[in-house]
Biopython code that builds the backbone (N, CA, C, O; Angstrom):
import numpy as np
from Bio.PDB.StructureBuilder import StructureBuilder

atoms = [
    (1, "UNK", "N", (34.305, 162.838, 35.588)),
    (1, "UNK", "CA", (35.261, 162.796, 36.228)),
    (1, "UNK", "C", (34.844, 161.743, 37.392)),
    (1, "UNK", "O", (35.370, 160.630, 37.370)),
    (2, "UNK", "N", (33.961, 162.051, 38.352)),
    (2, "UNK", "CA", (33.779, 161.337, 39.308)),
    (2, "UNK", "C", (33.492, 159.730, 38.932)),
    (2, "UNK", "O", (34.107, 158.817, 39.483)),
    (3, "UNK", "N", (32.675, 159.565, 38.117)),
    (3, "UNK", "CA", (32.250, 158.102, 37.828)),
    (3, "UNK", "C", (33.953, 157.464, 36.995)),
    (3, "UNK", "O", (33.947, 156.233, 36.985)),
    (4, "UNK", "N", (34.855, 157.874, 36.561)),
    (4, "UNK", "CA", (36.211, 157.187, 36.790)),
    (4, "UNK", "C", (36.968, 156.702, 37.718)),
    (4, "UNK", "O", (37.622, 155.660, 37.762)),
    (5, "UNK", "N", (36.744, 158.022, 38.876)),
    (5, "UNK", "CA", (37.332, 158.156, 40.012)),
    (5, "UNK", "C", (36.456, 157.136, 40.881)),
    (5, "UNK", "O", (37.021, 156.693, 41.881)),
    (6, "UNK", "N", (35.149, 156.706, 40.629)),
    (6, "UNK", "CA", (34.518, 155.816, 41.211)),
    (6, "UNK", "C", (34.653, 154.503, 40.962)),
    (6, "UNK", "O", (34.794, 153.654, 41.843)),
    (7, "UNK", "N", (34.604, 154.217, 39.396)),
    (7, "UNK", "CA", (35.602, 153.151, 38.916)),
    (7, "UNK", "C", (36.470, 152.710, 39.356)),
    (7, "UNK", "O", (36.625, 151.610, 39.885)),
    (8, "UNK", "N", (37.339, 153.765, 39.136)),
    (8, "UNK", "CA", (39.369, 152.997, 39.969)),
    (8, "UNK", "C", (38.993, 152.583, 41.441)),
    (8, "UNK", "O", (38.993, 151.376, 41.683)),
    (9, "UNK", "N", (38.635, 153.572, 42.570)),
    (9, "UNK", "CA", (38.273, 153.037, 43.819)),
    (9, "UNK", "C", (37.349, 151.736, 43.777)),
    (9, "UNK", "O", (38.013, 150.790, 44.202)),
    (10, "UNK", "N", (36.226, 151.394, 43.464)),
    (10, "UNK", "CA", (35.578, 150.139, 43.289)),
    (10, "UNK", "C", (36.113, 149.220, 43.129)),
    (10, "UNK", "O", (35.749, 148.184, 43.686)),
    (11, "UNK", "N", (37.360, 149.275, 42.163)),
    (11, "UNK", "CA", (37.960, 148.001, 41.310)),
    (11, "UNK", "C", (39.053, 147.829, 42.130)),
    (11, "UNK", "O", (39.423, 146.657, 42.066)),
    (12, "UNK", "N", (39.868, 148.629, 43.027)),
    (12, "UNK", "CA", (40.647, 148.624, 44.020)),
    (12, "UNK", "C", (40.090, 147.484, 45.299)),
    (12, "UNK", "O", (40.622, 146.538, 45.880)),
    (13, "UNK", "N", (38.662, 148.185, 45.368)),
    (13, "UNK", "CA", (38.356, 147.172, 46.654)),
    (13, "UNK", "C", (37.620, 146.211, 46.290)),
    (13, "UNK", "O", (37.058, 145.618, 47.211)),
    (14, "UNK", "N", (37.365, 145.727, 44.890)),
    (14, "UNK", "CA", (37.286, 144.168, 44.598)),
    (14, "UNK", "C", (38.374, 143.626, 44.607)),
    (14, "UNK", "O", (38.409, 142.641, 45.344)),
    (15, "UNK", "N", (39.946, 144.029, 43.715)),
    (15, "UNK", "CA", (41.185, 143.344, 44.161)),
    (15, "UNK", "C", (41.557, 143.008, 45.504)),
    (15, "UNK", "O", (42.145, 141.975, 45.825)),
    (16, "UNK", "N", (41.141, 144.040, 46.373)),
    (16, "UNK", "CA", (41.586, 143.879, 47.630)),
    (16, "UNK", "C", (41.029, 142.320, 47.996)),
    (16, "UNK", "O", (41.647, 141.257, 48.043)),
    (17, "UNK", "N", (39.708, 142.609, 48.216)),
    (17, "UNK", "CA", (38.563, 141.468, 48.231)),
    (17, "UNK", "C", (39.419, 140.098, 47.934)),
    (17, "UNK", "O", (39.867, 139.216, 48.666)),
    (18, "UNK", "N", (39.431, 140.272, 46.875)),
    (18, "UNK", "CA", (40.161, 138.551, 46.183)),
    (18, "UNK", "C", (41.436, 138.627, 46.596)),
    (18, "UNK", "O", (42.036, 137.557, 46.498)),
    (19, "UNK", "N", (42.118, 139.621, 47.069)),
    (19, "UNK", "CA", (43.660, 139.184, 48.074)),
    (19, "UNK", "C", (43.112, 138.478, 49.374)),
    (19, "UNK", "O", (43.514, 137.474, 49.962)),
    (20, "UNK", "N", (42.265, 139.170, 49.578)),
    (20, "UNK", "CA", (41.789, 138.651, 51.391)),
    (20, "UNK", "C", (40.938, 137.632, 51.677)),
    (20, "UNK", "O", (40.953, 136.967, 52.713)),
    (21, "UNK", "N", (40.104, 137.495, 50.644)),
    (21, "UNK", "CA", (39.218, 136.643, 50.417)),
    (21, "UNK", "C", (39.356, 135.198, 49.573)),
    (21, "UNK", "O", (38.874, 134.079, 49.752)),
    (22, "UNK", "N", (40.245, 135.772, 48.573)),
    (22, "UNK", "CA", (40.168, 134.695, 47.931)),
    (22, "UNK", "C", (39.325, 134.431, 46.666)),
    (22, "UNK", "O", (38.220, 134.885, 46.961)),
    (23, "UNK", "N", (39.273, 134.017, 45.619)),
    (23, "UNK", "CA", (38.294, 133.749, 44.425)),
    (23, "UNK", "C", (37.633, 135.226, 44.184)),
    (23, "UNK", "O", (38.367, 136.208, 44.299)),
    (24, "UNK", "N", (36.388, 135.376, 43.884)),
    (24, "UNK", "CA", (35.979, 136.645, 43.197)),
    (24, "UNK", "C", (35.525, 137.381, 44.720)),
    (24, "UNK", "O", (34.781, 138.331, 44.478)),
    (25, "UNK", "N", (35.698, 137.257, 45.797)),
    (25, "UNK", "CA", (35.331, 137.851, 46.600)),
    (25, "UNK", "C", (34.326, 137.610, 47.300)),
    (25, "UNK", "O", (33.691, 136.619, 46.942)),
    (26, "UNK", "N", (33.887, 138.247, 48.314)),
    (26, "UNK", "CA", (32.325, 137.563, 49.488)),
    (26, "UNK", "C", (31.458, 138.296, 48.605)),
    (26, "UNK", "O", (31.265, 139.508, 48.699)),
    (27, "UNK", "N", (30.747, 137.261, 47.426)),
    (27, "UNK", "CA", (29.805, 137.319, 46.852)),
    (27, "UNK", "C", (29.568, 138.924, 46.246)),
    (27, "UNK", "O", (30.471, 139.756, 46.335)),
    (28, "UNK", "N", (28.297, 139.228, 45.650)),
    (28, "UNK", "CA", (28.054, 140.359, 44.927)),
    (28, "UNK", "C", (28.445, 142.032, 45.428)),
    (28, "UNK", "O", (28.289, 143.074, 44.793)),
    (29, "UNK", "N", (28.981, 141.820, 46.754)),
    (29, "UNK", "CA", (29.118, 143.112, 47.341)),
    (29, "UNK", "C", (30.029, 143.919, 46.678)),
    (29, "UNK", "O", (30.077, 145.118, 46.404)),
    (30, "UNK", "N", (30.975, 142.637, 46.426)),
    (30, "UNK", "CA", (32.401, 143.255, 45.508)),
    (30, "UNK", "C", (32.408, 143.568, 43.624)),
    (30, "UNK", "O", (33.316, 143.915, 42.869)),
    (31, "UNK", "N", (31.132, 143.290, 43.415)),
    (31, "UNK", "CA", (30.953, 143.415, 41.982)),
    (31, "UNK", "C", (30.891, 144.711, 41.445)),
    (31, "UNK", "O", (29.980, 145.319, 42.007)),
    (32, "UNK", "N", (31.416, 145.345, 40.669)),
    (32, "UNK", "CA", (31.051, 146.709, 40.122)),
    (32, "UNK", "C", (28.955, 146.291, 39.375)),
    (32, "UNK", "O", (28.206, 145.381, 39.019)),
    (33, "UNK", "N", (29.051, 147.894, 39.593)),
    (33, "UNK", "CA", (27.330, 147.795, 39.388)),
    (33, "UNK", "C", (27.719, 147.186, 37.558)),
    (33, "UNK", "O", (28.741, 146.890, 36.939)),
    (34, "UNK", "N", (26.288, 147.241, 37.271)),
    (34, "UNK", "CA", (26.507, 147.141, 35.383)),
    (34, "UNK", "C", (25.387, 147.734, 35.181)),
    (34, "UNK", "O", (24.405, 146.993, 35.143)),
    (35, "UNK", "N", (25.158, 149.266, 34.983)),
    (35, "UNK", "CA", (24.057, 150.222, 34.962)),
    (35, "UNK", "C", (24.531, 150.100, 33.492)),
    (35, "UNK", "O", (25.605, 149.824, 32.959)),
    (36, "UNK", "N", (23.101, 150.465, 32.989)),
    (36, "UNK", "CA", (23.009, 150.350, 30.794)),
    (36, "UNK", "C", (23.002, 151.816, 30.641)),
    (36, "UNK", "O", (23.155, 152.101, 29.453)),
    (37, "UNK", "N", (22.870, 152.968, 31.477)),
    (37, "UNK", "CA", (22.891, 154.031, 30.796)),
    (37, "UNK", "C", (24.278, 154.437, 30.229)),
    (37, "UNK", "O", (25.390, 154.046, 30.584)),
    (38, "UNK", "N", (23.929, 155.329, 29.248)),
    (38, "UNK", "CA", (25.653, 155.955, 28.548)),
    (38, "UNK", "C", (26.526, 155.393, 29.175)),
    (38, "UNK", "O", (27.158, 156.276, 29.755)),
    (39, "UNK", "N", (27.050, 154.148, 29.465)),
    (39, "UNK", "CA", (28.136, 153.714, 30.011)),
    (39, "UNK", "C", (29.410, 154.179, 29.587)),
    (39, "UNK", "O", (30.375, 154.193, 30.351)),
    (40, "UNK", "N", (29.478, 154.686, 28.021)),
    (40, "UNK", "CA", (30.938, 155.257, 27.963)),
    (40, "UNK", "C", (31.078, 156.475, 28.894)),
    (40, "UNK", "O", (32.166, 157.036, 29.027)),
    (41, "UNK", "N", (29.966, 156.879, 29.539)),
    (41, "UNK", "CA", (30.371, 158.433, 30.196)),
    (41, "UNK", "C", (29.944, 157.998, 31.890)),
    (41, "UNK", "O", (30.268, 158.801, 32.765)),
    (42, "UNK", "N", (29.208, 156.696, 32.290)),
    (42, "UNK", "CA", (29.283, 157.000, 33.425)),
    (42, "UNK", "C", (29.592, 155.074, 33.715)),
    (42, "UNK", "O", (29.023, 154.266, 34.448)),
    (43, "UNK", "N", (30.281, 154.994, 33.134)),
    (43, "UNK", "CA", (30.881, 153.574, 33.386)),
    (43, "UNK", "C", (30.027, 152.803, 34.696)),
    (43, "UNK", "O", (30.332, 152.665, 35.881)),
    (44, "UNK", "N", (29.049, 152.454, 34.055)),
    (44, "UNK", "CA", (28.073, 151.301, 34.582)),
    (44, "UNK", "C", (27.375, 151.829, 36.059)),
    (44, "UNK", "O", (26.542, 151.117, 36.620)),
    (45, "UNK", "N", (27.736, 152.956, 36.548)),
    (45, "UNK", "CA", (27.036, 153.576, 37.647)),
    (45, "UNK", "C", (25.148, 153.901, 37.270)),
    (45, "UNK", "O", (24.241, 153.765, 38.091)),
    (46, "UNK", "N", (25.017, 154.285, 36.003)),
    (46, "UNK", "CA", (23.599, 154.809, 36.287)),
    (46, "UNK", "C", (22.638, 153.616, 35.357)),
    (46, "UNK", "O", (23.093, 152.699, 34.673)),
    (47, "UNK", "N", (21.604, 153.866, 35.520)),
    (47, "UNK", "CA", (20.574, 153.266, 34.911)),
    (47, "UNK", "C", (19.658, 153.697, 33.983)),
    (47, "UNK", "O", (19.226, 153.120, 32.986)),
    (48, "UNK", "N", (19.302, 155.288, 34.645)),
    (48, "UNK", "CA", (18.688, 156.011, 33.359)),
    (48, "UNK", "C", (18.988, 157.275, 34.199)),
    (48, "UNK", "O", (19.579, 157.428, 35.268)),
    (49, "UNK", "N", (18.275, 158.268, 33.207)),
    (49, "UNK", "CA", (18.812, 159.899, 33.327)),
    (49, "UNK", "C", (17.847, 160.591, 34.964)),
    (49, "UNK", "O", (16.685, 160.444, 35.342)),
    (50, "UNK", "N", (18.936, 161.274, 35.498)),
    (50, "UNK", "CA", (18.243, 161.915, 36.643)),
    (50, "UNK", "C", (18.802, 161.233, 37.740)),
    (50, "UNK", "O", (19.589, 160.300, 37.575)),
    (51, "UNK", "N", (18.443, 161.642, 38.870)),
    (51, "UNK", "CA", (18.843, 161.287, 40.482)),
    (51, "UNK", "C", (18.489, 160.024, 40.695)),
    (51, "UNK", "O", (19.380, 159.382, 41.251)),
    (52, "UNK", "N", (17.249, 159.261, 40.396)),
    (52, "UNK", "CA", (16.439, 158.158, 40.568)),
    (52, "UNK", "C", (17.521, 157.019, 39.978)),
    (52, "UNK", "O", (17.622, 155.887, 40.450)),
    (53, "UNK", "N", (18.259, 157.505, 38.925)),
    (53, "UNK", "CA", (18.997, 156.685, 37.406)),
    (53, "UNK", "C", (20.286, 156.093, 38.436)),
    (53, "UNK", "O", (20.664, 154.927, 38.322)),
    (54, "UNK", "N", (20.877, 156.998, 39.401)),
    (54, "UNK", "CA", (22.397, 156.727, 39.843)),
    (54, "UNK", "C", (22.163, 155.411, 40.783)),
    (54, "UNK", "O", (21.208, 155.198, 41.530)),
    (55, "UNK", "N", (23.197, 154.666, 40.558)),
    (55, "UNK", "CA", (23.429, 153.755, 41.383)),
    (55, "UNK", "C", (24.370, 153.648, 42.468)),
    (55, "UNK", "O", (25.526, 153.353, 42.162)),
    (56, "UNK", "N", (24.030, 153.873, 43.922)),
    (56, "UNK", "CA", (24.745, 154.084, 45.201)),
    (56, "UNK", "C", (25.987, 153.249, 45.353)),
    (56, "UNK", "O", (26.035, 152.106, 44.898)),
    (57, "UNK", "N", (26.796, 153.701, 45.865)),
    (57, "UNK", "CA", (28.436, 153.157, 46.123)),
    (57, "UNK", "C", (27.768, 152.291, 47.412)),
    (57, "UNK", "O", (27.034, 152.614, 48.345)),
    (58, "UNK", "N", (28.462, 150.902, 46.941)),
    (58, "UNK", "CA", (28.772, 150.208, 48.443)),
    (58, "UNK", "C", (29.865, 150.001, 48.711)),
    (58, "UNK", "O", (30.707, 149.701, 47.865)),
    (59, "UNK", "N", (30.116, 150.123, 50.038)),
    (59, "UNK", "CA", (31.680, 150.287, 50.834)),
    (59, "UNK", "C", (31.519, 148.539, 51.619)),
    (59, "UNK", "O", (30.688, 148.071, 52.398)),
    (60, "UNK", "N", (32.790, 147.938, 50.930)),
    (60, "UNK", "CA", (32.447, 146.619, 51.158)),
    (60, "UNK", "C", (32.361, 146.753, 52.851)),
    (60, "UNK", "O", (32.740, 147.694, 53.547)),
    (61, "UNK", "N", (31.693, 145.409, 53.286)),
    (61, "UNK", "CA", (32.057, 145.496, 55.079)),
    (61, "UNK", "C", (33.523, 145.061, 55.482)),
    (61, "UNK", "O", (33.745, 145.161, 56.688)),
    (62, "UNK", "N", (34.129, 144.791, 55.028)),
    (62, "UNK", "CA", (35.426, 145.083, 55.462)),
    (62, "UNK", "C", (36.247, 145.998, 55.898)),
    (62, "UNK", "O", (37.094, 145.814, 56.772)),
    (63, "UNK", "N", (36.009, 147.169, 55.229)),
    (63, "UNK", "CA", (35.918, 148.380, 54.958)),
    (63, "UNK", "C", (35.533, 149.422, 55.866)),
    (63, "UNK", "O", (36.148, 150.480, 56.005)),
    (64, "UNK", "N", (34.234, 149.003, 56.632)),
    (64, "UNK", "CA", (33.517, 149.582, 57.289)),
    (64, "UNK", "C", (33.821, 149.543, 59.087)),
    (64, "UNK", "O", (33.076, 150.153, 59.853)),
]
sb = StructureBuilder()
sb.init_structure("model")
sb.init_model(0)
sb.init_chain("A")
sb.init_seg("    ")
for serial, (resi, resn, name, xyz) in enumerate(atoms, 1):
    if name == "N":
        sb.init_residue(resn, " ", resi, " ")
    sb.init_atom(name, np.array(xyz, "f"), 0.0, 1.0, " ", f" {name:<3s}", serial, name[0])
structure = sb.get_structure()
Protein backbone atom coordinates (compact mmCIF):
# COMPACT_ATOMS: atom_id res chain seq x y z
CA UNK A 1 0.00 0.00 0.00
CA UNK A 2 2.84 2.45 0.82
CA UNK A 3 4.24 2.26 -2.69
CA UNK A 4 0.85 3.10 -4.23
CA UNK A 5 0.45 6.06 -1.85
CA UNK A 6 3.98 7.22 -2.64
CA UNK A 7 3.36 6.96 -6.39
CA UNK A 8 0.19 9.05 -6.07
CA UNK A 9 2.03 11.65 -3.95
CA UNK A 10 5.02 11.96 -6.27
CA UNK A 11 2.78 12.06 -9.35
CA UNK A 12 0.94 14.98 -7.75
CA UNK A 13 4.23 16.75 -7.07
CA UNK A 14 5.27 16.23 -10.69
CA UNK A 15 1.97 17.63 -11.99
CA UNK A 16 2.22 20.63 -9.66
CA UNK A 17 5.76 21.28 -10.85
CA UNK A 18 4.60 21.24 -14.48
CA UNK A 19 1.91 23.83 -13.64
CA UNK A 20 4.33 26.05 -11.72
CA UNK A 21 7.39 25.80 -13.94
CA UNK A 22 6.04 24.65 -17.32
CA UNK A 23 7.25 21.82 -19.50
CA UNK A 24 8.43 18.76 -17.64
CA UNK A 25 9.24 20.60 -14.43
CA UNK A 26 12.68 21.53 -13.19
CA UNK A 27 14.95 18.71 -14.31
CA UNK A 28 15.08 15.17 -12.97
CA UNK A 29 14.01 16.29 -9.50
CA UNK A 30 10.40 15.84 -10.56
CA UNK A 31 10.72 12.54 -12.40
CA UNK A 32 9.37 9.37 -10.86
CA UNK A 33 12.02 6.77 -9.99
CA UNK A 34 12.44 3.96 -12.49
CA UNK A 35 13.48 1.04 -10.30
CA UNK A 36 13.33 -2.38 -11.92
CA UNK A 37 12.69 -4.77 -9.00
CA UNK A 38 9.16 -6.22 -8.96
CA UNK A 39 7.63 -3.10 -10.50
CA UNK A 40 4.08 -4.45 -10.25
CA UNK A 41 4.44 -4.43 -6.45
CA UNK A 42 6.89 -1.59 -5.80
CA UNK A 43 5.86 0.81 -8.62
CA UNK A 44 9.49 1.55 -9.58
CA UNK A 45 10.70 2.47 -6.07
CA UNK A 46 13.05 -0.51 -5.63
CA UNK A 47 16.07 -1.77 -7.54
CA UNK A 48 16.69 -4.96 -5.56
CA UNK A 49 15.48 -6.87 -2.52
CA UNK A 50 16.29 -5.46 0.93
CA UNK A 51 16.77 -2.03 2.45
CA UNK A 52 19.60 -1.12 0.08
CA UNK A 53 17.30 -1.63 -2.90
CA UNK A 54 14.77 1.01 -1.82
CA UNK A 55 14.96 4.29 -3.77
CA UNK A 56 14.57 7.16 -1.24
CA UNK A 57 11.95 9.82 -1.77
CA UNK A 58 13.11 13.23 -3.00
CA UNK A 59 10.90 16.12 -1.92
CA UNK A 60 10.91 18.84 -4.61
CA UNK A 61 12.84 21.94 -3.59
CA UNK A 62 9.81 24.21 -4.11
CA UNK A 63 8.07 22.30 -1.28
CA UNK A 64 10.90 22.50 1.23
